[in-house]
N, C-alpha and C positions, 0 to 999 in steps of 0.2 A: 301341554303343546300350545305353541303360539298360534293365535288366529288373528289376522288383521281385522280391524274394525270396519264397519260398513262405510264410514266416511272415507277411510283410507282406500277401500276398494273402489268407491266412486271416484275418488281423486285420481287413482291410477287409470281407471277406465277413461276418464276425461282427458288425461295426458296422452293416452294411446290414440284417442279419436282425433285430437289436435295434431298429433304427429302424422297420422294417415292423411288428414286433410291438407297439411302443409306439403307432404310428399306429392299428393295428387295435383295440387296447384303448381308446384315447381315443375313436375313432369309436363303438365299441359302448357305452361308458359314456354318451356324449353322447346316443345314440339312446334308450337306456333312460331317461335322465333326462327327455328331451323327451316320451317316451311317457307316463311317470308324470304329468308336469305336465299334459299334454293331457287324458288320461282323468280325472285328478283334478278339473280345472276344468270340463270339459264334462259330467262326471257329477254335478256338484253340483246340488241341488234348484233353486237360483235361476238357473242358467245360461241357460235360455231367455229369462228376462226381461232379464238382463244383456246377452245377445247382441242382443236387439231394441233395447235402449236405447243401447248403446255401440258396437255393431258392425253397424249396419244398412247393407247395401250400397246401398240406395236413397238414404238420406240422405247417405251418403258421396259418391255421384256428384253430388248437388246441392251439397254443401259444398265439394268440391275446387276448382272454379274460383274461388270467392270467397275461399277461404283462400289460394290461390296469388296472387291479386290483392293481398291484404293483405300477403303475404310480401315483396313488393317493398319495402315500407316498412321491414321488419326488415332486409333486406339493405342498403338505403341507409343506415340507421342504423349498421350494422356497418361499412360502408365508410368512413363519416365519423368515427364515435366511436372506432373501434379505433385508427387512426393518431393521432388527437388525444390519446387517453389515453396512448399510448406516448410521444409527444413531451412532454406535460406531466409525465408521471411521471418521465421522464429528467431534465428540468429541476429537478424537486423533489428527486430523488435527488442531483443535483450540488449543490444548495443545502444539503442535509443533510450532505454530505461535504466541503464546502469548509473549508479550514483557516484558522486565524488568529483571534485574539480580536476583531478588527474585524468579522468576519462572524458573530459570535454572534447578533445579532438576526435575521439571515437564516436561520440554522440553527434558531433557536427557532420562527420563523414556519412554516418547512417542517415541523418536527416537529409543531407544533400542527395544521397542515393534515392531515397523515397520520393523526394520532390521532383527529381529529374525524370525518373522512369514512370511515375504516375502522370506526369504532364506530357510525356512523349507518346504520341499515338503508336499503337502496336505495329501498324503497317509501316510507319517510318523506321521504327526500330528493326523490324525484319529486313527492310531494304538496306539499311545501313550495315547490318551485320552480315547478311547473306552475300552482298556484293562488295562491301567495304573490307571485310577481313581477308578474303582471298587476295585482294589487290595489294595488301601489305607484304605478301610473300613470306610470311613467317614460317620458320622451320618447325615442323611438328604440329602445326595448327591445321586441323582438317578443313577441307574446302567443300565437304558434302553439304548441300543446302538443307538436308534434313537435320543434321547435327547443328548447323548454325541457326536454322530456324527454331529448333528446340531451345537453343541457348537464349535466343531473343525472347521467346515466350517465358522462360524461367525468369529472366531479368525483369520483365514487365510485371508478371504476376507475383513475384516475390515482394515487389514494392507494395502491392495491394494487400497481400496476406500479412505483411509486416505491420501495417496499420491495424488490421483486424486483431492480430496478437497483442499489439501495444494497447489497444482499447481494453482487451481482456485483462491484461496485466494491471493496468491502472484502475480497473474496476474493483480489484481486491482491496478491501479497506486497510488503511495503514495499521489499524490495531492488530491485524493478522501478522504483519511483519514484527510489530513490537512484541507480541506474545511469543512468537517463535524465537526472537533474539533473547527474551527473558528466560527462555528454557535452555539457553546455551548454544543455539544453532548459529553458525556463522552466516554471513550475508549470502554466500553462494548456496549454503544448505537451505536457507530460508526460501530463496527463489526456487530451488529445485523441489523441495518437499512440501512447501506451503503455497507459494504464489502460483507457480506454473500449473499444478493440477487443477486448481480452481479456475484459473484464467482459460485454460484450454477447454474445459467443459462448457464454459459460458459462450465461447465463440465458435462452437462446432457448427451451428446453422449457417452463419455467414461464410465460414470456410467452405462448406459444401456448396453454397451458391457460387463462390469463386471457382470451384472445380467444374461446375456446370458451364460457366462462361468459358473456362479454359478449354473444355471439350469442344465447344463450337469454334473457338478461335484457332484450334489446330489446323483448320482448313485453310488458314491464311499462309501456311508454308508453301502453298502451291504457287505463290508469286515468284518463288525461286526456282521453279521447274520441277519440284517434287510431285510425283503423281499420286495424289491422295484422292479421296472421294470427289472433292470439288473439281480438281484438275481433270480427273477421268470424265466427269460430266461435261467439262468445258471442251475436251477433245472431241467427244461424241457430238456435242452440239455444233462444233465447228465443221464437222464432216457432213452432218445431215441438215444443218440450218433449221433444226427443230429444238426447242428449249425444254422438251420433256425430261431429258437427263438431269437438268437442274432441279426439276420438281422431284425426281426420284432421289437425288442427293439430299434435298431438303427434308423429305419425308424420312429418310434414313436417320438423319441427325435428330429430327424431332422424336423419332421412335427411341433413340438412345437417351435423349435428354429428359423425356417425361418421367421415366422411372427414377432417375436421380432427383428430379424436382419433387416428386411425390415423397421420396425418402427424406429429403430435406424438410418438407412440411411435417412429416411424421415425427422426425427428431425434434423439430421446433415445438410442436404441440406437446410432445412427451415431456420436454424440459419445462414448458410452461405449467403443465399439470403438477409436476414435482415441486416447482417453485411455489405455486399457489397452495399446495398442501403442506408446505414447510419443510420439504425434503432437501437433500443436498442438490445444489444447483449445478 
């Protein structure tokens, strides 16, 4: 039966004591920082007015149901625009990385698309599509600001995800392609079975970060008149001249974003551990 040596027992005891000490110091410093911030903010001369304008419990109770109703639109846009941006971004990344002189026009168009929509502010893209497309009076094209706003979000975020996918594709060593071709796989089969699986695994964390940003930016469709959580808060604030509904909407978005952010951190840490241990990236 294995029994640890006395030195090992002492080493483990020392590590536990250091961990407890570090935890205590971190908790104490956090408590002191929070206390300084609390008393510094609440002790300022304008705090009573700010509290009444931005943190009114009465207006928060009135705003929460309507903000939650509008939030379903944001969640619906996230559920549709997120996968659409990922799929379109992957296709654009493949177009940018396809080889051969015959595919130069395709690579040029994909590069121009990425450069344009990455440089164009999302707000301007939303305004141009929501108000510009209906002005064309095209048959069969919807004029719903939710649909047009979702299209603008997909166009913008697909450009960002395309660059993420392209970075993952180019990170796969050329020897992987050469080995696959030497085994008899075609170029398309090499990309499908060898390059893409490795590339996608490597770019999962930045893709999740893009989805977190997309979740927040779904609130921008309100500029077209769609009643989401942000616009619901704006309507209530306009009626009451109190900005607490904005605070409620902000807290709702933060509450949704934090779990996704922590999940992204967990995935990143897990992949880093597997890479440091020599596992599959």
